[in-house]
C-alpha positions in Angstrom: 5.6 10.1 -7.6 8.4 7.4 -7.5 7.5 4.7 -4.9 9.5 2.0 -3.8 7.8 -1.3 -2.8 10.0 -3.7 -0.6 8.5 -7.1 -0.6 9.8 -10.2 1.4 12.1 -12.9 -0.2 11.2 -15.5 2.4 9.0 -18.3 1.4 9.3 -20.9 4.4 6.6 -20.8 7.3 9.0 -21.7 9.9 9.7 -25.5 10.2 6.2 -26.4 9.2 7.0 -27.4 5.8 4.6 -25.1 4.3 5.0 -22.0 2.0 4.6 -18.4 3.0 5.6 -15.0 1.3 3.9 -11.8 0.6 0.1 -11.4 0.8 -1.3 -10.4 -2.6 -4.2 -8.3 -1.4 -1.7 -6.3 0.6 0.5 -5.7 -2.6 -2.2 -5.3 -5.0 -4.6 -2.8 -3.5 -1.7 -0.4 -2.8 0.0 -1.2 -6.2 -3.2 -0.2 -8.2 -4.3 2.5 -5.9 -0.9 4.7 -6.4 -0.3 3.2 -10.1 -3.9 4.5 -11.1 -3.0 8.0 -9.6 0.1 8.1 -11.9 2.9 6.7 -9.4 5.8 5.1 -11.0 6.6 1.9 -8.7 9.7 0.0 -8.4 9.6 -3.5 -6.5 12.6 -4.8 -4.7 13.2 -7.8 -2.4 16.3 -8.7 -0.4 17.4 -11.4 -2.7 16.1 -9.9 -6.0 14.3 -12.2 -8.4 11.0 -13.9 -7.9 9.0 -12.5 -4.9 7.2 -15.6 -3.3 3.5 -15.3 -3.1 1.8 -16.8 0.1 -0.4 -19.7 -1.1 -3.1 -18.9 1.4 -3.6 -15.1 -0.2 -4.0 -16.8 -3.6 -7.3 -18.4 -3.0 -11.0 -17.8 -3.9 -11.5 -16.8 -0.3 -8.7 -14.2 -0.3 -9.8 -12.9 -3.6 -10.7 -9.2 -4.1 -11.2 -7.1 -7.2 -7.4 -6.2 -6.8 -6.2 -9.7 -6.7 -8.4 -10.4 -9.6 -6.9 -7.7 -11.5 -3.2 -8.8 -10.6 -3.8 -12.1 -11.7 -4.7 -11.0 -15.2 -1.9 -8.2 -15.1 1.1 -9.6 -17.4 3.1 -6.6 -16.5 2.6 -6.6 -12.7 3.1 -10.4 -12.6 6.4 -9.8 -14.5 7.5 -7.5 -12.1 6.9 -9.6 -9.2 8.7 -12.7 -11.0 11.8 -10.3 -11.5 12.2 -8.0 -8.7 15.1 -5.7 -8.1 17.8 -6.4 -5.3 17.3 -4.2 -2.2 20.8 -3.2 -1.9 20.8 -1.8 -5.6 18.2 0.9 -4.3 19.0 4.2 -3.5 16.5 6.1 -1.3 17.4 9.4 -2.9 15.5 8.2 -5.9 12.1 7.7 -4.3 9.4 9.8 -2.8 8.2 7.0 -0.3 8.5 3.5 0.4 5.8 0.9 1.3 6.1 -2.7 2.6 3.2 -5.3 2.1 2.8 -7.9 4.7 2.2 -11.6 4.7 4.3 -13.9 7.1 7.6 -13.5 5.1 8.9 -10.4 6.5 8.9 -11.8 10.0 11.8 -13.9 8.9 13.8 -11.6 6.5 12.9 -8.0 6.7 12.7 -7.7 10.3 16.6 -8.4 10.5 17.6 -7.3 7.1 20.5 -4.8 7.4 19.9 -3.3 4.0 16.2 -2.7 4.7 16.9 -1.4 8.2 19.2 1.3 6.7 16.9 2.0 3.8 14.1 2.8 6.3 16.4 4.9 8.5 17.3 7.0 5.6 13.8 7.4 4.2 12.9 8.5 7.8 15.5 11.1 8.2 14.6 12.6 4.9 10.8 12.8 6.3 9.5 10.6 3.4 6.7 8.6 4.1 7.3 5.1 5.1 4.1 2.9 5.1 3.6 -0.7 6.5 0.6 -3.1 6.4 -0.4 -6.1 8.6 2.9 -8.3 9.1 5.2 -5.6 7.2 5.7 -3.4 10.5 7.8 -6.5 11.4 10.4 -4.8 9.3 10.6 -1.8 11.8 11.8 -4.2 14.7 15.3 -2.9 14.6 15.0 0.5 12.9 16.2 3.3 15.0 16.1 7.1 15.1 19.1 9.3 14.6 19.5 9.2 18.6 19.4 5.5 18.7 16.1 5.0 20.1 13.5 2.6 18.3 11.8 4.6 15.4 8.4 3.7 16.8 9.1 4.7 20.2 6.2 7.2 21.2 4.6 6.8 17.7 1.2 5.8 17.1 1.3 2.4 15.5 -0.6 -0.7 14.6 -0.1 -3.9 12.9 -1.2 -7.7 12.9 -2.9 -8.3 16.3 -1.8 -11.0 18.4 -5.5 -12.4 18.3 -5.5 -12.3 14.6 -2.2 -14.5 14.9 -3.9 -16.6 17.2 -7.1 -17.0 14.8 -4.7 -18.2 11.9 -3.0 -20.8 14.4 0.6 -19.3 13.9 1.2 -17.8 17.5 3.7 -20.7 18.2 5.3 -20.7 14.6 6.3 -17.1 14.0 9.6 -15.7 15.3 7.8 -12.9 17.3 4.2 -11.2 17.2 4.0 -7.9 15.5 1.8 -6.3 18.4 4.0 -7.3 21.1 7.1 -6.1 19.3 5.8 -2.7 18.6 4.6 -2.4 22.1 8.1 -3.5 23.5 9.8 -0.9 21.3 7.6 1.8 22.8 5.1 2.3 19.9 1.7 3.5 21.1 -0.2 0.5 19.8 -3.7 0.5 19.0 -6.1 -1.7 16.9 -9.8 -2.4 16.1 -11.6 -5.8 16.3 -9.9 -8.6 14.4 -10.1 -8.2 10.6 -11.4 -4.7 10.8 -9.8 -2.2 8.4 -7.7 0.1 10.4 -4.8 2.3 9.5 -2.9 5.0 11.5 -0.7 7.8 10.7 2.1 9.5 12.9 4.0 12.0 11.2 5.5 10.2 8.0 4.9 6.7 9.5 1.9 5.0 8.3 0.9 1.5 9.5 -2.3 -0.7 8.8 -3.6 -3.7 10.9 -4.3 -6.4 8.4 -5.0 -7.1 4.8 -8.4 -5.3 4.9 -6.4 -2.1 5.9 -4.1 -2.0 2.8 -6.6 0.4 1.1 -6.5 2.8 4.0 -2.7 2.6 4.2 -2.7 3.5 0.4 -5.0 6.4 0.8 -2.8 7.8 3.5 0.4 7.3 1.7 -1.1 8.9 -1.5 -2.5 12.0 0.5 1.1 12.3 2.1 2.6 12.6 -1.4 0.2 15.5 -2.5 
């Protein structure tokens, strides 16, 4: 199993002066879930080099067994500090792609042409494409071969409008994940705020929030067997 992880390069939370990036738990749980089952994982970002960690995800409140493992894992931390450049990645070399969330993807992966083309290629090859929390933002401009939005008519989930309101960023983010998925014709569903929830429709796997990263990893693993 060769799996590509695509992580944000964006570290600014709008014009608030605060930092953002990727959410550690949403990276760490799928990373170890797949690694421990023998997967080879390659990490890429739009810019290459160090992937920014959202400081809010690297706190005692947000810590889990997987984030603790990551914080002690010199190999994984070195990979995050030295990611590959996304434009150097060939979808033919991988069996699946996974996008962890955090607010960063709303600014870069949502409009990154390389990422869009990459997801379209994976999808055309019917390979698993998986996203959690804010990462479905990367699907905003992704199309099917016939030019319709990839999510049109597909069952999807992602960070909810009420969860965004709860973290006080509704007016800071460039768009709301729930609204975007619905506007693009996705059949959006959710559970209560912060509940673990993931849904699969064909090769497309999406999870609602950080707590859903384990479910996304399980569905991705099952799709590769």
